[in-house]
N, C-alpha and C positions, 0 to 999 in steps of 0.2 A: 504493500500500500504506500510505497515511498514515491514522492514526486520531487525531482525528476527520477524516472525509472533507472535503477542502476544497470551497469553493463551485465553483471552476473550476480544473481542472488539465489542461494540455496538454503532453505529452511531445514532445521534438524529438530528432533524432539528435545524438550527440556527448555529451561530458561535460566538466565543469570539474574539472581535476585540482588538488588542494590539495597543493602541494609542501612541502618542508621550511621554506620561508620564507613568511610570510603578508603579502600586500599588502592591508591592511584600511584603507579610507578611511571614517572616521566623520565624518559631517556634524554641524553644530551640534545639540546636544540628543540625539544618538544614542549618546553614550559608554557609557551603561549597557548597552544592547543589544550594542554592539560588544565590550565586555569580556566579557559573558556568552558570546557566540559564540566569542571567542578562547579562553576557558577550555574550552569544549566541544571545540575543535579541538586542544587540547593545549598546555599551558603551555610546552613545549619548542620551539615554533615561533618563530623569530626574526621580528621585524617587518621588512618590506622596502618600498621604494618602487618596486620593479620587479616585472615578471611579471604574470600574470593577477590582476585586481583584484576585490575585494569592496567594494561601495559601499553605505552605509546613509544614508538621508535621511528627514527629516520633511517631508512634503508634503501639503497638503490635497487632497481630491478624488481620492485614489489607490485607493479601494476601491469595490466595487460598491455602487451606491445611496447613495454618501456625500453628505451635505449639506455643501457647502463651508463652511469656517470656518477659524479660526486653528489651526494645529497645536498639539497639547497637549504641552508639554515637561514635564520633571521626572519624578518617580517616580509610576507609576500606582498607583491605589488602587481596589480593588473598590468598586463603587457610585458612583464619580465618573466612570467611563469609559463612554461610550456604546458600543453595538455598533460604530458606525462607527469610533470612535477605536481600537477593538481589532482592526480589519481591517487588511489589508496587501496589497501586490502584490509579487510576487517574479519576477524574470526571470533565468534561468540560461543563459549561453552559454559556449562554450569559453574565452573570454578575459575575460568580465565577468559578475559576479553583482551585481544591483541589488535591494535590499530597501527599500521605501518604505512609509510609513504616515502618517496624520495625527496619530498619537499614539504615545508611547513604548510603551504597552501593545500596540499593533499590531506594533511592531518586535519586541517580545519574543515574540509569537506566531509571527511569521515566523521568528525564530531557532529555535523548536522545530520548525517545518517543515523547516528546513535540517538540524536535528539528526536528524530522522527519515529524511531523504533520504540520509543517509550509509549506507555499508554497516553492517549491525548490529554487526559486530565493533568499529567505531569508537566505540561507546557504552561499551565496556568500559573502566573507569578504568585497568586495567592496560595498556591499549594507547594511553595518552594521549601518546605521544611523537610526534615529527615524521615520521609515516609519510605515504606518498602515498595519501591518500584522495581521493574524488571525489564529485561530485554529477551526476546526469543532467541534461541540458539540458531546461528546462521553463519554462512560464509558469504562474504561480499567481495567481489573484485570489480573495481569501478574506475573509470576515467572519463573526462568530458570530451565531447566531440570537438568543441571549439574553446579556445583559450579565453576569449573575451565574451562574457555573458552579462548583460547589464540592463539598466533602466535609466532613462532620463526623467528628471522631474523639473518642471518649469515653475520656479518660484518668482519669476519676474512679473508675469501677468497677474497672478494672485500670490501674495506673500503668504507663506505657510509657517506655522509655529515651529520653533526649533525642536521641541519635544516630538513633534510629528516626524521630523526628519530622522531623529534617532530611531523611532519605531520602524520607519520605512527601511532603514539600513538593516535592522535586525530581521525584518521579513525577507529582504533580499538574501541575506546569508542563509536563512532557513531553506531557501530554494536553490542554493548553490550558485547564486548570481554574484559576480565578483566586481562589478563596476557600477558606480552610482554617478551618473553625469548630472551636474547641478547647473541649470541654465539660470545665470545670475543677473542678466540685464536684458532689457528690450525697450521698445518704444514706450511701454507703459510703466516702467519702473526699474530702478537700480537697487541691488540688494546686498552689496558687499562694501564694508567700510574701507576707504582708501586714505591712508595718511597723506596729508598735504593737499587733498582735494575734498574739503569738507562739504562743498555744495552738492556733491554726488548723493550724499545721504540726507542733507538738510533740505534739498529741493528735489533731486532726481528720484528719491525713494517714495514720493507721495504724488498722487493724482487727485484731482478734485472730485471725480466720479468715474463710473464705468458705464460704457454704452450697454444698452439692453439687448444688443444683438449685432450681427455683422452689418457692415455698410456704414458709410459716412452720415447717413440721414437718420440713423436710429437715435431716439432720445436717450439721455443719461438717467441713471437712477438717483442722482443727487446725493450719493453717499461717498465721502472721501475714503480712499483706500491707500494703504502703504505699509512700509516697514523695511527693516534691513537687519543684517547680521553683522555683529562686530567680528573683527579678525580673531579675537580670543574664542568667541563662540564657534566659529568655523574650525579653528584648530582642535577644539574639543570634539567636534563631530568627526573630523578626520581621524583622530586618535581612536575614537570609539569604533569607527568602521574598520580601521586597520587591524585591530584586535580580532575582528570577525572575518578577516580575509577579504574585505571590500575596499577597493580603491576609489576615492572620490575624485572624479575628473571635473575640474571647473570649466565652465564655458563663459567666456567674455566675448560677446559677439560684436564684430566690427567689420567694415566701416558702416554698414547699414544697421537698421534697428537701433538707431542712436538718438531718438527724440528725447529720451530721459536725460542723456548726457548733454544734449544741446540746451535743454531747459536749465541745466545747472551752469553750463559754460558755453554760451552762444558763440564765443570767439573761435571755438573748434569747428564750427560749421561753415557752410558756403555763404551764409547771410548773417555775419556777426552782428549786424545792426538790428536784427529781429530778436524780440523777447518772446520765447515760446514756452507754453506750459508743457508739463508732462502730458503725453498724448492720452486722451480718454476714449478715442475711437479704436476700432479693431481693423486689422488689415495690415497694409504695408505703407509706411510713411515715406515720402520722398525726401525727407530731411535726413541727410547722411553726413558723416564726417567729411571735412575738407581733405583734399589730397595735399596736405601741407606738412611742413616739418613740425609745426606745433601740434597738429593732430597725431602725428606719428610719435612724438615725444610723450604725449598723453597716453597713447596705447602702450608704449614701453614702460612708463611709470606704473600703470595699472597692472600689466603683466608681471613686472618684477615683484610687486607685492603679492600678486596671486600665486606666483611660484613659491614665495616664501611661506605662504599659508598652506598650500596644497603640494605635497611632495610627489604627487602622481607623475609618472613619466610623460603623460600626455596632457596637453592643454588645448582645449577646443576654442578656436577664434571665430566661430560662426561663419561669416563670409557670405551668407545666403541672402536672398531677397533684398538686393541692394540696387535700387533704381539709380541710374547714373544721369538722370535728367539735369540735376543741379550742376554736375561736372560739365555736361555738354554746354551749359549756358555760362559757366564761370570762365572769365578771361584768365584767371590764375590757374585753373585746372587745365585749360586748353594749352597754356604756355608750358605747364609742367609736362604734359604729354608730348609736346613738341621737343622739349629739351631731352626727354628720355628716348626719343625716336619711336614713339608709339604711334600706331595708325589712327587712334581716336582717343578721346578722354575716357571712353568706356573701358579701355585697356588698363586704365589706372587701377582698376579693381584688382587684377592679378598682381600688379606691382605693389600695391598697398599690403596685400596679404603676404607677399614674399618678404617684405621688410619685417613683419611681425614673426614670420616663420624663422628667419635668420636670427632674430633677437632671442627667440625661445631656444634655438639650437645652441647659441652661445651659453645659455644657461643649462645645457644638458637635457633639454626637453624636446619632445616631438610635437609638432603642430598638427591639429586636426581641423577640418573644415567640412561644411555641408556641400555635397555635390548634387546640384540640381539641374544644371543646364550645360553639361559638357565641360565643367571646370577641369576635368581630367585631361582634356586636350590642351590646356594652357601650359606652356613650358614653365612659367613662373611657379606653378604649384607642384613641380616635380619633387617627389620625396615626401609630400604631405599625405597623411592618413585621411581618407575621405569617408564621410558618413553618407552612404547612398540611400536617399530617402524617397526619390521619385518613384522608382520601380526597380526590380531586380536587374533589368537590362542595363541601367546606369551603373550598377555595381559591377556587373560583368565587364562592361566597357572600361571602367576604371582599372580593374585587375589586368585586362589585356594591355593597358597602357602603362603598366608597371607599378600601380599603386597597391598599398595595403588598404583594405576596406572594412568598415563595419556596416553590415547589411541591416538596414532599418527601413524597408519600403513601407510607405504610409498605409497602404491598404492591407497590410498584414501585421504591423507592429505599433500603429498609432492608436492609443487607447482613448483619445479624445473623441473619436468617432463613436456613435451609439453602438451598443452591443447587439441590439435587435431592432427590427422595424416596427415594434409595438408602439402604437400611438402614445402610450403612457410613458415611454422611455424619455428621460430628461433630454433637454436640448443638448446637441453635440455638434461637432464639426459637420458642416454640410457636405454632401457628396457621397453618401452611402453609409454602410455599416461595416464594422469589423467584428465578426462574431467569434465565439470561442473556437468554432470549427475552422474559421479562416486562419486564426493564429496557429492552430495545431497543424494545419496543412502546409504551412510555410516551410520551405527548405532553403536555408541560407547558402547551401552549396549546390543548388540546382544547376544542372547542365555540366556537372563535373568540375566545378570551380575548386581550386586548391585551397586548403586551409593554410594561412600564413603562419610563419614561425614568429611568435611575438618577441623572441630574443634577438631577432635580426632586424635591420633597418631597410634592407634593400629588396628582399624577396617579395614579389607581389603575391597577393592572395587575400582570402577572407580571414581577418582577425577574429571575427565573431559577429554577434548580433545583439540588439537590445531593443527594448520597448521604449516608447516615448509617451509621457503623460504631460501634454500641453494643457495648461490650466485656463484657457480662454473660457471654457464651459465648466470649470470645476472650482468654484469660489471657496470651498471649505475642505478641511481634511476628510470629512465624511463623504463628500462628493468624490474626492480623489480615490478613496478606498473603494467606493462603488465601481468606479471605472477600472480600477486595477484588477479586481477579482471577479471571476476566476481566470481572466485572460493571462495574467502574469504567470500562473501555474503552467499554462500551455506553452508560453514562450520559454520558460525555464527548461522544459523537457525538449523543446525544439533545439535549444542551444547545447544541451548536455548529452542527450541520448542518441547514440548512433544506431543505424539499422532501421528496419521497418517499424512504423508506429501504427497502433490500432486505436482509433478514436474512442470506440465503445469501451475498450479495456481501460483507457485513460479515464474515461468518465466514471468507471467503477472505482478506481483509486481516488479520484477527486472527491467522491462522496465521503470517503473516510477522511481524506485530507481536510475537508471542511470542519471536521471535529477539532482538528489541531488548530486551525485558524480561529475557531470559536473560543478555544481555551486561551488563546493569545489575545482575545478581545477584538479580533478582526471579524466584524459582523457586517458585511456590506448590505446596505439598505438603499433601495431606490429613492433618490432625493425627490422632493416635491417639485413640480414644474416651477420655473422661474417666476411666473405670474403670481404664484401662491406664496412666494417667500416674503418675509418681512423685509422692510428696507435695509435693515442692518445686515442682512444676509445676501442682498442682491449685488453680486459682483460678477455678472456673466462676462465671458471672455471673448477673445478675438478670433477672427477668422484668418488663420495663418498656417503655413506649411500644410 
């Protein structure tokens, strides 16, 4: 009944009873996983050197198809861990549990399997005392299909409480998802504190109201909305996630989606004489950063502090939905394009992103960008990791042109679309539905695409896949939770499990898995229609991506 389904699982008679005392034997380099497991089993359990034993070890060659090598110790980071190092073997007998992996990431995945093998009630934090829980006797050999398995959460369109982000991280870990992409800015809000740029949070983090639907003519709800996270708060989130094997990948989108930036610092735009509010409409604003040294210095200043807060190997710089109308009209932009030998001001887009890419590379990071209209063909983006969101064909094209790609086609992985065509379904992204079956049927490697080696920088292929929870139509944590489940469970299995998949069999496991989610307090409920919401809850979102 595990989600995602393990590579191999064989049940045996008997059970390992977890008594009031915990005999936990943590081998060298396994302390992080051991402490996480002990926390899940209840802080009230005393440590003992007697009784049935739980043994954790780092050992090469312990997972299916593992290429022998040196065990990877230390804290795992998404993008640095191969699928082999994320695999594990687990053996449960009445008197001994052994969990082994070539990497810390694999041990942490094995801990989540042990967590799921507990009775569902054991996942309830209220039951975290020293009770007699148990595991069924079993042998598990497991490794992920893809190294990058994640979910994006948009906190720019609707600010979400920090405690919700912590809970979301823990739910990602439960499903062996190891990347949490945090979309921190957009036209409608700026969410990260930046030293030396106070107006980003004093002005850019707040909007006067939110439009009641897509399109520039929709009325607003009259309710101010905003918020931001301090760097200290984000460091705490990163630390919490790291302990669980989840890497937080920040996204600072530029040069488009910049209306909140320009509300704070109009001199960074193409019309510095204009005073703009943070955008209250939904869609794509034509207000973008200028192709100027000042705007690039701003980007570098923000990215430098972002790298300091987020140790992730990857930093996402957006790059999508960037109308170049203002550059076409700007004498300064046209002159810059001429000086650079570009064919038109529109080509400044690739040049701008390359400057940021090179800055990140000097800091030892890899840049990511959204691939929506053939960016993969642009020489300036060579070497950049691309998020292929239009359709799988874009991802395949990017791979063919030498890129590493995260496959996230919107009609398979975007959870802001309605889950059903039921008229009672809450408002979502226009353009169709993304059902549970749609997500489960998605194949990130369709057509024989190769899986990329996350430890290498040059080899093309698919790093992995991830869900995207844009919050244009999700104003509250409860609404985000409703959109997340059960589709996130399906995406987790798509990313992890190799070989044929049976949707009916998955649904059977999902029925049991819902008990686990319920014990964790995850109880998705269909939100009321927007028209029925009180004004304080009306923050409907944008029509984007």
